[in-house]
N, C-alpha and C positions, 0 to 999 in steps of 0.2 A: 511569647514574651514579650519582655518593652521594644526589643528590636520589630516589632512585628505592628505594636499601636501606631508609633512614628514612620514618616519620609520624608528623612532629612539624612543628610551627609554627616555621619560620625568618623571616629577613628575609635579604636579598640585595641587593648592595649592587651596579651595576653602572657604570661611565664613561659610558659611549656612550650605550645606550637610554634614552630618556623612557618609561617605565612606572611605573605604580602598579596593578596590578591583583593581585587574588587571586583562586583559584578555592575560596575558603569562603566562603559566600553571606553568613553573617551579619556580615564584616567588609565586604562590597562592599556591604551596605543600609545597613551606620552609616555609610560613605562615597560613600554614591551624590550625594548633592547637594553636595558637593565637587565645585568645577569646580580645581581646580590639581594639578598632576599635579606627580609629585615626581622630580627626574633624580637616575638614578643610584640609584634603589629600585624592588625586586620582591619583591611577598608570594606566597609561595608554598607549598603544602603538600607534603607528602611523604612517603614512606611510610617508615614504623617499625618498626624490629622489634627483636624480644624481646631483652632483654640476655643477652648470654651469662655467664657462669661466670670466671673470669679460667684460664687456660691455664697450669696447671703442667707441667714442673718450671718455679720462677722461681729466681733467681739465686741465692737460698739452700739451695736444694734443691742445685740443681748443685754448688754449692760443696762442702756435705755431701758429697754421692755424690763429687766427684770424691775428697777427702781419705780416704772410704774404699774406693778404688781405690786409692791411691797406698800404703795403710796394708798395704792385701793386697799388696800387689806385693811391698814390703818385706819383709812375713812371710815369706811365699813364697820367696822367693832365701837368708833368713836359715836357714828351714827344709833345705833342699839341703846336702848333702855337700859338701863341700871338692873333691872329685874332681868332683862335676856341676857346680859353680861353675865349676871350670877350663874342663871342656868348651866352656860356654856363653859363656865368656870369649874362647875359639879362636875359637867359631863366629862372634864378631861382630868378632872381627881379622879373620876372612878377608875378609868380605863390607864392612867398616867403609867403603872408597870408595864402594862402592853404596849405603848405608845413610846414609851423611854427603852425600852428590853428591844423594842423592832430597831426602832433607829440606831442603837447603840450595834446591835448584831450586825445590822447593813453596816456602820461606818467601821465595823471589825474586820469584816469580807472587804471591806474596800481596802482595806491596812494591808490586811494578810496577802493579796493581787498585789498590788503594789510593789511588796517584798519581794516577790517572786519574779518581779521586771527587772529587777538589774540583773548586769552584767559587766565584767569586767573587761576592759580595753588592753589590747596583749602587748603595750610596749609600758605606761604608768602604772600598771593592775589598779584601778583603782576603780569601782562599781558607780556603775553609770544607768540612772531610768531608763530605761528601754521599754515603750509601751507600746508597741510597733512588731510585728512579725515583720520576716521579709516579703513576704506578699503584699505586708500590706503598705511596706517604706517603697515597693515599687509602685504602687497605687499611688501615692503620697508624689515620689517624683514627676512619674506622667501630667499631673497638675501642675506642680509648678513647671515644666518643664516650657509647658504649652501657656501658659501667662508668659515665659520669659523671651522665648523664640517668636511665638504668635503666628510665622506663615513661613514657609517654606524657602520665598526669598529675601529671609533675614540671616539664614543662613550662609556661609561662604563656601562658594565650590571645593570642592572636595581635593582640587589641583593645585589649589591654592598652597604655593610652599610652607604659609604658615604651619600648614599639617603634618608636610614633611621636618619642620625645625622642631614643632614637637615633642612628634613622634620619637623625631633623634634624642631629646630630653628624656623622655619617660624612661626612654630603653635604655640611657644610661643609671639613672635610678633608681630601676629594676634591679640592674646588674650587679649595683654596691649596694643594697640592699635586699638580697633574694632570704637573709632568714626573715624577713617582715613581712613582705608580698609574694611569698609562696602561692597564697588563694588570692591574690586578688587580680582582677583585672580591668582595666579603666577605661570607658568613653573620653571620649574628647570632638565637644562640637563649639566649633567658632563660630560666631554672629557679629552682625554689624550694629547691631542695638538692643536694651533690655528692655521690657514690656512696650517696644514697638515706640518709643523717645530717646531721645541723644542724650546719652549718661557719661558721666565721667568714666575710666579705662577702669575694668572692673575685672575681675576672677571669681566663681564660685563652684562651688559643688552641693549637687542633690544627693539622697540618702540612696539612689543608684550607681552612687560612683562614678555618676555622670558632672566630667568638670566644662563647665560652661567657660568659653571666654569671648572678651567682647575683643574685637578685632584692633580697639584703637589702640590695646593698650601695648603692642607693638611699636608705637608712632612714641614712648615713651621708656619705655627698658632699654638699655645701653649695651646689653648682652646674653650670651646664653646662660651666663653664672645664674642674674637674674630674675631669668625666664625658671631657672631649675628652681633654686628656693620656693619661687610665687609657688609652681607647680608640687613642690614637695611641702609648701606649709596647706595646697588645699589637698592632697593627700594625706597630711595629717590628720585632720581634721574628722575626717573618716575613720584612719584607723584608731582613733581615741575617741570614736561613735559620737565625735558633737553632733553629725548633722540630724541623728535621730533622737538623741538625748536633747539637744535643743528645741524639738517640737513636742515633746514629751513632758518637758517643764515648762513649756507653754502654756499648753492643752490643762494644768495642774493649776497653773497659778490663774489661769481664764476660771476653770472651777472656784476653787477658793475666793474670786473676786467678785463674781456671779452671788454667791450665796451672802459673802458678806456686803453686801451690796442691799442685797432685799431684806437684811436683818436690821440694815442701819434706817432703811426708809418706812421696815414695819414698826421700829423701836422706838422712832424718836420724830419730831417736828421735822417739818422740809426744812427749816434754816440750817439746825445742826446736823440734820442727815446729808444735805448738800455737805458741808465742812466735813463731817467726817469721811464721807465717800473722797471727795478731791487731795483728804489728805493720805486716804488709802490709796487711792490709785500714782498718787506720786511716791510714796512708799515702796508700791509695787513695780511700777515704773521701774526705779532707780535700784531696785534688787535685782529685777530682769537684765538690767544694762549691766549691773557690777559682775554679775554671773558670765554671760557674753563676753567682757573684755578678760576674765579672767581663762575663757576658754581660744580668743584669742592668740596671748600673748602663750598657753598652752602648746598652742599647735606653730606658735614662732619656735619656739623650742625646739619641740619634735623637729618642726620641717625643717629648722636650719641643719639639725644632726643626720639630718637622711641626707641632706644635699652636701654637706660637709665629706660624708663619705663618698658621695660620686666625681669629689676632688676640686671643686669648685672653689675658687678667691674669696674666703670669708670677708675680703675689705668692697667687694662688688655688693655684697648685700645693705654696709652700713652706707654705700655711693646710692641705694637704693632706696632707701627711706631719704636720704636727702633729698631726691628726685621726687619721693612723694611728699615729702614738706615742701619742697618747692610748687609742686602740683597745686595744693592747700593754699600755700599763702594766694597766689595771684588768681585764684576760682575763687578764693574768699567762699569756701566749704565749710570751715569752722565758724564761721562767722552766727552762723544761721543753730548751732547745735549748743545745749547745753554739758557739759561736763559730766554731770550725774546719769544724763540718758541718754551718753553714746555710747555705743556698742564695741566701738574699735579703741582700741588704746590711740594716746595720739603717738605721729611720727616721730617723734620727738623719744618719746619715750620707749618706742620700740629699736630706737634707734641707739638709745645707749643700754637696753637688754643686750643687744646682740654686740657691745662692744664690750661688755659684764663676760661676755661667754668667748669672748675672743680667745684669751690663754689655752681654754679645751678646747675649743674647737681647732686650733695650731696642732694640739697633742691626740685629736683623734684622726685629723689629717695623715700625719704622721703614721701611726697605726696603721689608715689605710694604704700605708704606699704608695701617698701621693707625692709627683714632681711636685719639686721645689716653686715656691711660690715667685712669680716674674719681680723682676729688681723695681719696675715702674709700678706706681703707686695708682689705682685708677681714682681718686678721690684728686689729683693732681685735673683731672679734664672736667671735674666739674663746673668751675666757670665757662666751658663749653656747652657743657650739660644745660645748667640753667638756661642758655638763650635760647636753644633750641626750643625748651619747653616754652620761653616765652614767648616764642614767635609761632608753637602752633596753637598756643593758649590765646592769641590774640585773634589767629584767622579762625579762631572755633567761634569767638565772641562778638568776629566782624560778620558772620555766617549768622549769627542767634541776633544781631542789631544792637549787638551792645558793646562798651568802651570798656577799656582795661584800666 
């Protein structure tokens, strides 16, 4: 399976098995004296496969090729004599029932197939378009994993305390949400960089339930409660089937874009076709971005509830979004994005959503029989956190030869 394909250090969390072992000897010797065993946690070494390059053609190249194809056919048609054009039109008219019927039948088959690809997630009970089976999802995850990780040296060693910290929090989340995580197991891989470049702190989940964590994020989160929310957010993406549904809708969107692009360049002259295609691309990109933002908001809501059941302090989540907002402001990330094309809501919007959910969260916390919240408010430490973040950002920009 996937574990045989990769050769890196990963953490796998299972709900039923009582496992705490590894075939990496250095890690065994480090924990040999420990009599404590962790439920849900199994440490293993799997086989790494050298990263392959992106496979072309990409969507951009396909759109460009489709445009050229439509333009070529249009020019070919205009070069024909009126008599030749009339003959071709008559040929179509004689066979239009067969051609139109075949096209309609194929469209009906495609429509029926898409209807059979909808699945309901276990929490929101919403129908999701899933075009890939389990095997195909694992294959997609292999490709994405290799693109992100690049090589074995980019993976944080398994003996690093970050794995123990993440495993402890995953165990807590699994214990407090047993009815949801009953049949789930989670892979965790902590890496130094994504795509072999210096990137902002990030966490994402692949279609095979492998959570990829950029190690730099541990410099910005200030408590385990914040880390629990981040992990719960990614787990919510998988439970709500977002990871596979996003790819499925992306493919459908690409197919529709290619077809419409071909028709525009086939039926209209170049200037009008270019204008129509530009408008279509803007509409398509903004619609897909809106869908992605909706998924993020949904994962925030469900992930927040999952984390609350594990008795986190909900005020820490508000602090987390304040930290992210400060990070974005200092790194000037938002200056390079147009709001309608953003795939994530702004940090301010996400913070306001968490504040709106606070009364329900406190009630859910009470039902889970969690201890009382501390008297001190985590938000009181925000000025200190902001200074620490500014120092880290300045250090990073100094490495890149830039100034804040």
